[in-house]
MILOTOR-547401 format. One record per residue: residue number from 1; z, y, x of N, C-alpha, C in turn; residue in three letters. Coordinates in pm, 1 decimal. Layout:
REM MILOTOR-547401
SITE   i      n_Z      n_Y      n_X     ca_Z     ca_Y     ca_X      c_Z      c_Y      c_X  aa
SITE NUM        Z        Y        X        Z        Y        X        Z        Y        X ALA
...
END
This chain:
REM MILOTOR-547401
SITE   i      n_Z      n_Y      n_X     ca_Z     ca_Y     ca_X      c_Z      c_Y      c_X  aa
SITE   1  12738.0  10236.9  12748.2  12618.5  10237.7  12807.7  12522.7  10138.6  12731.6 MET
SITE   2  12405.7  10174.5  12705.3  12310.1  10097.4  12647.4  12247.2   9994.8  12762.2 ARG
SITE   3  12251.5   9862.1  12741.5  12198.4   9773.9  12841.2  12056.8   9809.9  12887.8 PRO
SITE   4  11979.9   9865.1  12794.6  11840.2   9889.2  12830.3  11832.8  10024.0  12917.3 ASP
SITE   5  11940.0  10089.4  12939.7  11929.0  10205.1  13021.1  12008.2  10191.2  13156.1 LYS
SITE   6  12037.5  10065.6  13205.7  12114.3  10043.8  13322.7  12048.0  10098.4  13445.6 ALA
SITE   7  11916.1  10106.4  13456.4  11848.2  10166.1  13570.0  11788.6  10298.3  13544.9 ASP
SITE   8  11854.3  10373.6  13458.9  11798.8  10504.1  13407.0  11911.6  10603.1  13463.9 ASP
SITE   9  11867.5  10693.6  13557.4  11962.1  10785.3  13629.5  12002.1  10894.9  13534.6 ILE
SITE  10  11937.1  10913.7  13427.6  11976.3  11019.7  13339.0  12065.1  10964.7  13226.2 LYS
SITE  11  12035.6  10858.5  13163.8  12100.0  10802.1  13042.3  12187.3  10690.0  13075.9 LEU
SITE  12  12173.7  10636.4  13187.7  12262.5  10519.3  13215.6  12406.6  10560.6  13247.9 GLY
SITE  13  12493.6  10462.6  13262.8  12638.8  10493.1  13287.8  12651.4  10558.2  13417.8 ARG
SITE  14  12727.9  10670.5  13416.6  12750.0  10756.9  13538.7  12633.5  10844.5  13564.0 GLY
SITE  15  12534.8  10849.0  13474.6  12422.3  10930.1  13506.9  12433.3  11079.8  13473.0 GLY
SITE  16  12319.1  11143.2  13478.3  12309.9  11291.3  13471.5  12385.4  11341.0  13345.8 ILE
SITE  17  12346.8  11275.8  13232.8  12389.6  11317.3  13103.0  12540.4  11301.5  13092.7 ARG
SITE  18  12607.4  11200.2  13144.2  12742.4  11187.9  13142.2  12813.0  11305.1  13210.5 GLU
SITE  19  12759.0  11350.5  13322.0  12833.7  11457.9  13387.1  12801.5  11584.1  13320.8 ILE
SITE  20  12686.3  11602.8  13266.6  12654.0  11725.7  13179.3  12746.2  11722.7  13060.7 GLU
SITE  21  12765.5  11606.9  13000.2  12852.2  11606.0  12871.3  12996.6  11639.4  12907.9 PHE
SITE  22  13048.0  11599.3  13025.1  13180.7  11632.4  13067.9  13192.1  11790.3  13074.8 SER
SITE  23  13088.5  11857.7  13133.1  13092.7  11999.6  13133.2  13079.0  12060.4  13001.2 ALA
SITE  24  13011.2  12004.5  12915.6  12987.6  12049.3  12776.7  13110.6  12039.5  12691.1 GLN
SITE  25  13193.5  11945.5  12727.8  13322.7  11930.3  12647.9  13411.2  12047.7  12671.9 VAL
SITE  26  13407.4  12088.9  12809.0  13492.9  12215.7  12838.4  13428.7  12335.4  12770.8 PHE
SITE  27  13302.2  12337.2  12769.4  13235.5  12448.9  12696.7  13273.1  12459.9  12556.7 GLN
SITE  28  13271.2  12343.9  12489.9  13301.0  12344.2  12350.4  13449.7  12376.2  12321.3 LEU
SITE  29  13539.0  12315.1  12393.0  13679.1  12330.7  12382.0  13737.3  12468.5  12419.8 ILE
SITE  30  13685.5  12508.7  12542.0  13742.5  12634.3  12591.7  13657.0  12755.7  12590.6 ARG
SITE  31  13528.2  12740.4  12556.8  13438.7  12849.6  12567.5  13467.2  12963.4  12480.7 GLY
SITE  32  13528.3  12936.0  12360.6  13565.2  13047.5  12265.7  13664.6  13136.4  12326.5 GLY
SITE  33  13763.5  13085.6  12404.8  13866.5  13174.2  12467.7  13826.5  13215.0  12607.8 GLN
SITE  34  13745.2  13152.9  12673.2  13726.5  13165.6  12819.8  13569.9  13188.0  12848.1 ASP
SITE  35  13541.4  13314.7  12874.9  13396.7  13339.8  12902.0  13343.2  13269.9  13024.2 ALA
SITE  36  13431.4  13224.0  13102.0  13380.5  13156.8  13229.8  13315.3  13023.4  13190.5 GLY
SITE  37  13331.3  12969.6  13069.1  13273.9  12850.2  13033.8  13145.3  12877.6  12957.3 PHE
SITE  38  13103.5  12998.8  12935.7  12989.5  13037.0  12855.5  12867.5  13054.2  12954.4 ARG
SITE  39  12844.4  12965.2  13040.8  12745.0  12968.6  13142.6  12668.0  12841.5  13128.2 VAL
SITE  40  12535.6  12846.1  13177.6  12451.4  12732.0  13160.6  12468.9  12626.9  13276.8 ARG
SITE  41  12477.3  12668.6  13396.0  12476.2  12570.1  13501.5  12604.4  12461.9  13496.2 PRO
SITE  42  12566.8  12336.1  13490.3  12670.2  12240.2  13485.5  12770.3  12248.8  13601.6 THR
SITE  43  12727.1  12278.1  13719.2  12813.1  12276.5  13834.3  12900.3  12403.0  13824.3 LEU
SITE  44  12862.8  12511.5  13774.4  12939.6  12629.7  13749.7  13058.9  12599.2  13656.8 ALA
SITE  45  13022.5  12535.7  13553.2  13124.3  12489.1  13444.1  13236.4  12402.6  13516.3 VAL
SITE  46  13188.0  12297.9  13589.7  13293.2  12221.5  13655.0  13375.9  12288.1  13753.6 LEU
SITE  47  13318.5  12374.8  13832.5  13398.1  12462.1  13920.9  13496.9  12554.6  13855.6 ARG
SITE  48  13449.9  12603.8  13738.6  13540.8  12692.3  13662.3  13659.1  12608.0  13606.1 HIS
SITE  49  13636.4  12487.6  13563.3  13733.7  12394.8  13510.1  13838.9  12367.1  13620.4 ALA
SITE  50  13782.2  12336.2  13738.1  13878.9  12307.2  13858.5  13959.1  12429.0  13896.7 ALA
SITE  51  13897.4  12536.7  13890.7  13963.3  12664.1  13932.0  14076.8  12699.2  13841.8 ALA
SITE  52  14065.7  12653.7  13713.6  14167.8  12677.1  13609.0  14263.7  12561.1  13589.6 HIS
SITE  53  14257.9  12461.5  13677.4  14350.3  12348.5  13678.0  14317.1  12248.5  13561.6 GLY
SITE  54  14194.5  12251.8  13506.5  14174.2  12152.8  13398.5  14118.8  12022.5  13449.6 LEU
SITE  55  14060.4  12028.7  13571.0  14032.1  11892.4  13637.7  14070.9  11916.7  13793.3 ILE
SITE  56  14109.7  11809.9  13851.0  14144.5  11816.5  13982.3  14028.8  11861.6  14070.4 ASP
SITE  57  14051.5  11933.1  14181.0  13946.4  11981.0  14271.3  13861.3  11860.8  14327.2 THR
SITE  58  13927.7  11749.2  14353.1  13866.3  11645.3  14410.5  13767.2  11580.0  14311.2 SER
SITE  59  13803.3  11575.6  14175.7  13725.9  11520.0  14082.2  13600.3  11616.1  14059.6 VAL
SITE  60  13624.4  11741.3  14068.2  13518.4  11834.9  14059.5  13415.4  11814.0  14168.6 CYS
SITE  61  13469.8  11795.4  14294.9  13378.7  11775.5  14407.5  13304.5  11653.0  14385.4 GLU
SITE  62  13368.7  11538.3  14347.0  13293.2  11410.4  14325.4  13192.3  11423.9  14224.7 LYS
SITE  63  13218.5  11485.5  14110.9  13125.8  11500.9  14009.0  13006.6  11582.8  14051.8 LEU
SITE  64  13044.2  11689.5  14128.5  12930.3  11781.3  14175.3  12838.3  11711.0  14270.1 SER
SITE  65  12892.4  11624.5  14357.4  12819.4  11555.8  14454.0  12723.6  11448.8  14386.2 GLN
SITE  66  12783.1  11385.0  14295.4  12715.2  11287.6  14204.3  12600.4  11354.3  14133.8 ALA
SITE  67  12627.1  11470.9  14076.4  12525.3  11551.0  13998.3  12408.6  11593.2  14092.7 TYR
SITE  68  12441.4  11652.1  14200.7  12339.6  11695.8  14301.8  12263.9  11568.2  14349.3 ARG
SITE  69  12323.7  11467.4  14382.8  12255.6  11349.1  14431.0  12158.9  11285.3  14318.6 PHE
SITE  70  12213.5  11281.4  14194.3  12130.5  11233.0  14092.5  12015.2  11317.5  14058.3 SER
SITE  71  12028.7  11444.1  14064.7  11920.9  11542.4  14047.2  11810.6  11537.5  14153.9 ARG
SITE  72  11858.3  11510.6  14276.2  11767.0  11487.9  14376.0  11685.4  11367.3  14366.3 GLU
SITE  73  11761.1  11259.0  14329.7  11698.3  11126.9  14302.3  11600.4  11139.2  14191.2 LEU
SITE  74  11627.3  11210.6  14085.1  11541.1  11238.8  13968.1  11411.3  11300.2  14023.0 GLU
SITE  75  11426.9  11401.4  14105.9  11306.8  11474.9  14149.8  11221.9  11378.2  14233.6 HIS
SITE  76  11282.9  11292.2  14317.7  11198.8  11201.9  14394.3  11132.9  11109.7  14316.5 ARG
SITE  77  11195.7  11053.2  14219.6  11123.7  10960.5  14119.1  11004.0  11023.2  14050.6 LEU
SITE  78  11025.6  11163.6  14018.8  10918.1  11220.4  13937.1  10806.0  11263.5  14048.2 GLN
SITE  79  10841.6  11299.4  14164.9  10729.4  11342.4  14264.8  10642.1  11212.0  14297.4 TYR
SITE  80  10711.7  11082.9  14303.8  10633.9  10970.7  14335.8  10523.4  10934.8  14230.3 ARG
SITE  81  10559.1  10952.2  14110.0  10476.6  10908.5  13997.5  10408.8  11029.0  13930.1 ASN
SITE  82  10439.8  11147.5  13973.5  10392.4  11263.4  13899.6  10413.4  11250.2  13748.5 ASP
SITE  83  10530.7  11206.2  13713.9  10559.5  11181.0  13567.3  10707.2  11217.0  13538.0 ALA
SITE  84  10734.5  11237.8  13412.5  10865.8  11269.5  13376.0  10937.1  11133.1  13353.6 GLN
SITE  85  11012.6  11085.3  13454.6  11070.0  10954.3  13449.4  11207.7  10954.9  13510.5 THR
SITE  86  11296.1  10870.7  13463.0  11437.2  10870.5  13510.5  11476.1  10725.7  13546.2 HIS
SITE  87  11375.4  10628.3  13543.8  11386.7  10487.2  13559.6  11378.2  10454.5  13707.9 ALA
SITE  88  11486.5  10387.5  13766.2  11465.7  10322.7  13896.5  11359.2  10220.2  13888.0 ILE
SITE  89  11267.2  10220.7  13992.2  11159.1  10121.3  13977.5  11215.7   9982.1  14009.3 PRO
SITE  90  11150.5   9871.6  13947.1  11199.3   9745.5  13963.9  11132.0   9678.1  14082.6 VAL
SITE  91  11015.5   9728.5  14120.9  10939.9   9668.1  14232.9  11019.9   9701.6  14368.0 ASP
SITE  92  11032.2   9597.3  14443.3  11102.2   9605.5  14573.2  11045.9   9720.8  14662.3 ARG
SITE  93  10916.1   9716.1  14677.5  10849.8   9810.3  14769.3  10869.9   9951.6  14711.4 GLU
SITE  94  10863.0   9977.6  14577.0  10886.6  10103.4  14521.2  11034.1  10145.5  14551.5 GLU
SITE  95  11122.7  10057.8  14531.8  11262.3  10095.4  14564.2  11277.7  10127.8  14715.1 ARG
SITE  96  11219.0  10061.0  14797.6  11225.7  10092.7  14941.0  11164.4  10232.5  14958.9 ALA
SITE  97  11057.5  10267.6  14905.7  10990.9  10390.3  14919.2  11080.1  10507.3  14868.6 ALA
SITE  98  11149.9  10477.6  14753.4  11241.2  10573.7  14697.7  11359.1  10595.7  14792.3 LEU
SITE  99  11409.1  10492.2  14848.0  11522.1  10499.8  14943.6  11482.8  10582.0  15060.3 ALA
SITE 100  11365.0  10561.7  15112.1  11312.8  10648.4  15227.8  11290.3  10791.8  15193.2 ARG
SITE 101  11251.0  10815.0  15072.9  11221.2  10955.4  15021.4  11356.2  11023.5  15013.6 ALA
SITE 102  11473.3  10950.7  14992.5  11599.6  11007.5  14984.5  11673.4  11019.1  15127.8 MET
SITE 103  11599.2  10969.0  15226.1  11657.3  10973.9  15362.5  11736.0  10858.9  15405.4 GLY
SITE 104  11719.7  10746.8  15330.9  11790.7  10623.2  15357.6  11691.8  10518.1  15422.2 CYS
SITE 105  11748.1  10429.8  15499.9  11675.7  10330.2  15572.0  11610.0  10228.5  15467.8 ASP
SITE 106  11700.1  10186.8  15368.0  11654.3  10092.1  15274.3  11720.2  10108.2  15133.9 ASP
SITE 107  11690.9  10034.9  15037.6  11741.3  10049.0  14902.5  11899.4  10026.2  14899.3 TYR
SITE 108  11948.7   9926.6  14952.8  12096.9   9907.6  14956.2  12172.5  10020.5  15023.9 PRO
SITE 109  12114.7  10081.6  15120.8  12169.6  10202.2  15181.3  12176.7  10318.7  15067.9 MET
SITE 110  12075.5  10323.1  14989.7  12065.5  10436.3  14891.7  12184.4  10417.3  14788.1 LEU
SITE 111  12211.5  10286.7  14764.6  12320.1  10262.3  14662.6  12457.1  10265.6  14712.4 LEU
SITE 112  12474.9  10271.5  14845.1  12607.0  10275.5  14903.6  12669.8  10406.2  14887.7 ALA
END
């Protein structure tokens, strides 16, 4: 992880790109033999990998939940500023507003 991307939900550690990369690895390695990996949606690739025993079902579910959460968070970030952004705001009030937009009472609850 790049230190300058710690608060970036797309490029930071555990972010959107890491989950997408995990799916793309299956597509690259297995896609030639298995047409089920030749699809675009990341979640469909993860489900297909789990269905074929390549990842544990619980891992698939955790990755899927994290991906959906991260995408929803990404959308909330972009709605607030009407901009293409993936950075968590540093301002305390902005973080609190983001948490509320995600249905949480406060920012620490969003991180839990």
